[in-house]
Structures are given as structure tokens and as C-alpha cells.
NUVEX-227241 format. One record per residue: x, y, z of N, C-alpha, C in turn. Coordinates in steps of 0.2 Angstrom, whole numbers, padded with zeros to 4 digits, always signed. Example, Ala and Ser with C-alpha at 12.3 -4.5 7.8 and 13.67 -1.06 7.14 Angstrom:
2
+0066-0028+0039+0062-0022+0039+0066-0016+0039
+0064-0011+0035+0068-0005+0036+0064+0000+0039
//
This chain:
78
+0574+0517+0464+0569+0515+0469+0570+0520+0475
+0565+0523+0477+0566+0528+0482+0566+0525+0489
+0568+0528+0494+0569+0525+0501+0562+0524+0504
+0557+0529+0502+0550+0528+0504+0547+0521+0501
+0548+0519+0495+0546+0513+0492+0550+0507+0496
+0556+0508+0497+0560+0503+0501+0557+0502+0508
+0555+0507+0511+0552+0507+0518+0546+0503+0518
+0542+0504+0513+0535+0501+0512+0536+0494+0510
+0541+0492+0508+0543+0485+0506+0546+0481+0512
+0548+0484+0517+0550+0481+0523+0545+0476+0526
+0547+0471+0530+0542+0467+0533+0539+0472+0539
+0532+0471+0540+0529+0475+0545+0532+0475+0552
+0535+0470+0554+0538+0470+0561+0544+0475+0561
+0548+0475+0555+0554+0479+0555+0551+0486+0554
+0546+0488+0551+0543+0495+0550+0541+0497+0557
+0538+0493+0561+0535+0494+0568+0541+0496+0572
+0546+0491+0572+0552+0492+0576+0556+0499+0575
+0556+0501+0569+0560+0507+0567+0556+0513+0569
+0549+0512+0569+0545+0518+0572+0544+0518+0579
+0545+0512+0582+0544+0512+0590+0550+0515+0594
+0556+0515+0591+0562+0518+0595+0562+0526+0593
+0561+0530+0598+0560+0538+0597+0565+0541+0593
+0572+0540+0594+0577+0543+0590+0577+0541+0583
+0577+0534+0582+0577+0531+0576+0571+0533+0572
+0565+0533+0576+0559+0535+0573+0559+0542+0569
+0562+0547+0572+0562+0553+0569+0567+0553+0563
+0572+0550+0563+0577+0549+0557+0574+0546+0551
+0570+0540+0553+0567+0536+0548+0561+0541+0545
+0558+0544+0549+0552+0548+0546+0555+0554+0542
+0560+0557+0543+0563+0562+0539+0566+0559+0533
+0569+0554+0533+0572+0551+0527+0567+0548+0522
+0562+0545+0525+0556+0542+0521+0552+0548+0518
+0550+0553+0522+0546+0558+0519+0549+0562+0514
+0556+0564+0515+0559+0568+0510+0560+0564+0504
+0561+0558+0504+0562+0553+0498+0555+0553+0495
+0550+0552+0498+0543+0552+0495+0542+0559+0491
+0544+0564+0494+0543+0571+0491+0547+0571+0485
+0553+0569+0485+0557+0569+0479+0555+0565+0473
+0551+0560+0475+0548+0555+0470+0542+0558+0467
+0537+0560+0472+0531+0562+0470+0530+0570+0468
+0534+0574+0471+0534+0581+0470+0527+0584+0472
+0523+0581+0476+0517+0583+0479+0517+0588+0484
+0513+0593+0484+0513+0599+0489+0511+0596+0496
+0507+0591+0496+0505+0588+0502+0511+0584+0505
+0514+0581+0501+0520+0577+0504+0525+0582+0506
+0526+0587+0503+0531+0593+0505+0529+0595+0512
+0523+0597+0513+0520+0600+0519+0522+0595+0525
+0520+0588+0524+0521+0583+0529+0529+0582+0530
+0533+0583+0525+0540+0582+0526+0543+0588+0530
+0541+0594+0529+0543+0599+0533+0540+0599+0540
+0534+0597+0541+0531+0596+0548+0535+0591+0552
+0537+0585+0548+0540+0580+0552+0547+0582+0553
+0550+0586+0549+0557+0588+0551+0557+0592+0557
+0552+0596+0559+0552+0599+0565+0548+0596+0571
+0543+0592+0569+0539+0589+0574+0538+0582+0573
+0544+0579+0572+0544+0572+0570+0542+0567+0575
+0544+0569+0582+0542+0564+0587+0535+0563+0588
+0531+0569+0587+0524+0568+0588+0521+0564+0582
+0523+0565+0576+0521+0562+0570+0523+0554+0570
+0528+0553+0573+0531+0546+0574+0526+0541+0577
+0522+0543+0582+0518+0539+0586+0511+0538+0581
+0509+0543+0578+0503+0543+0574+0505+0538+0568
+0511+0539+0565+0513+0535+0559+0514+0527+0562
+0516+0526+0568+0516+0519+0570+0509+0516+0570
+0504+0519+0572+0497+0516+0572+0495+0516+0564
+0497+0521+0560+0495+0520+0553+0499+0515+0550
+0505+0513+0551+0509+0508+0548+0505+0501+0550
+0503+0501+0557+0500+0495+0559+0493+0493+0555
+0490+0499+0553+0484+0498+0549+0485+0497+0542
+0489+0501+0539+0490+0502+0531+0496+0500+0528
+0501+0499+0532+0508+0497+0530+0512+0502+0526
+0510+0508+0527+0514+0514+0524+0513+0520+0529
+0518+0525+0528+0517+0531+0532+0511+0535+0529
+0508+0540+0533+0503+0544+0531+0506+0549+0525
+0503+0549+0519+0505+0553+0514+0512+0552+0512
+0514+0546+0512+0521+0544+0510+0521+0538+0506
+0516+0536+0503+0516+0530+0499+0518+0532+0492
+0525+0530+0491+0528+0532+0485+0528+0526+0480
//
């Protein structure tokens, strides 16, 4: 089981709390996105993993809203 799949199975409140705290947000984003890439081997997932590695704080707030709506990170549904 990948960490991306594990994140998607967490209760929504826990997902939101993990994405709400800025430092934790960035670490969670990096771990989940690289795990999703290693599982799917998709070019789009790789691009987002690289972007989040360097611009993670900006993507974190967008992903927070996305998780509220769809219960998974953008392009990280593994």
C-alpha cells in the first residue's frame, strides 16, 4: 500500500488538519506526491511531485480546498 493511498483513507478531519499546518503541510505533500508517483509512474504525477517539492506551501492551500471537495490531493489519487 502506498502512502498516497493511506492518506486518502484517513478521515477527512485528519487530512484537513495535516494540510492546515504549514510545515506539516509541506512534508505531507512531498511524501504523498512522491509515493503517488512511485505507484503510478505518471508524467503528470511526477511534474506535480517536483513542483510541490520546491513550491509546496503554495500548493498546500490549494490542496486543502481540493481535499475538502474531493477527499484526495490534486493528481495524487493512487
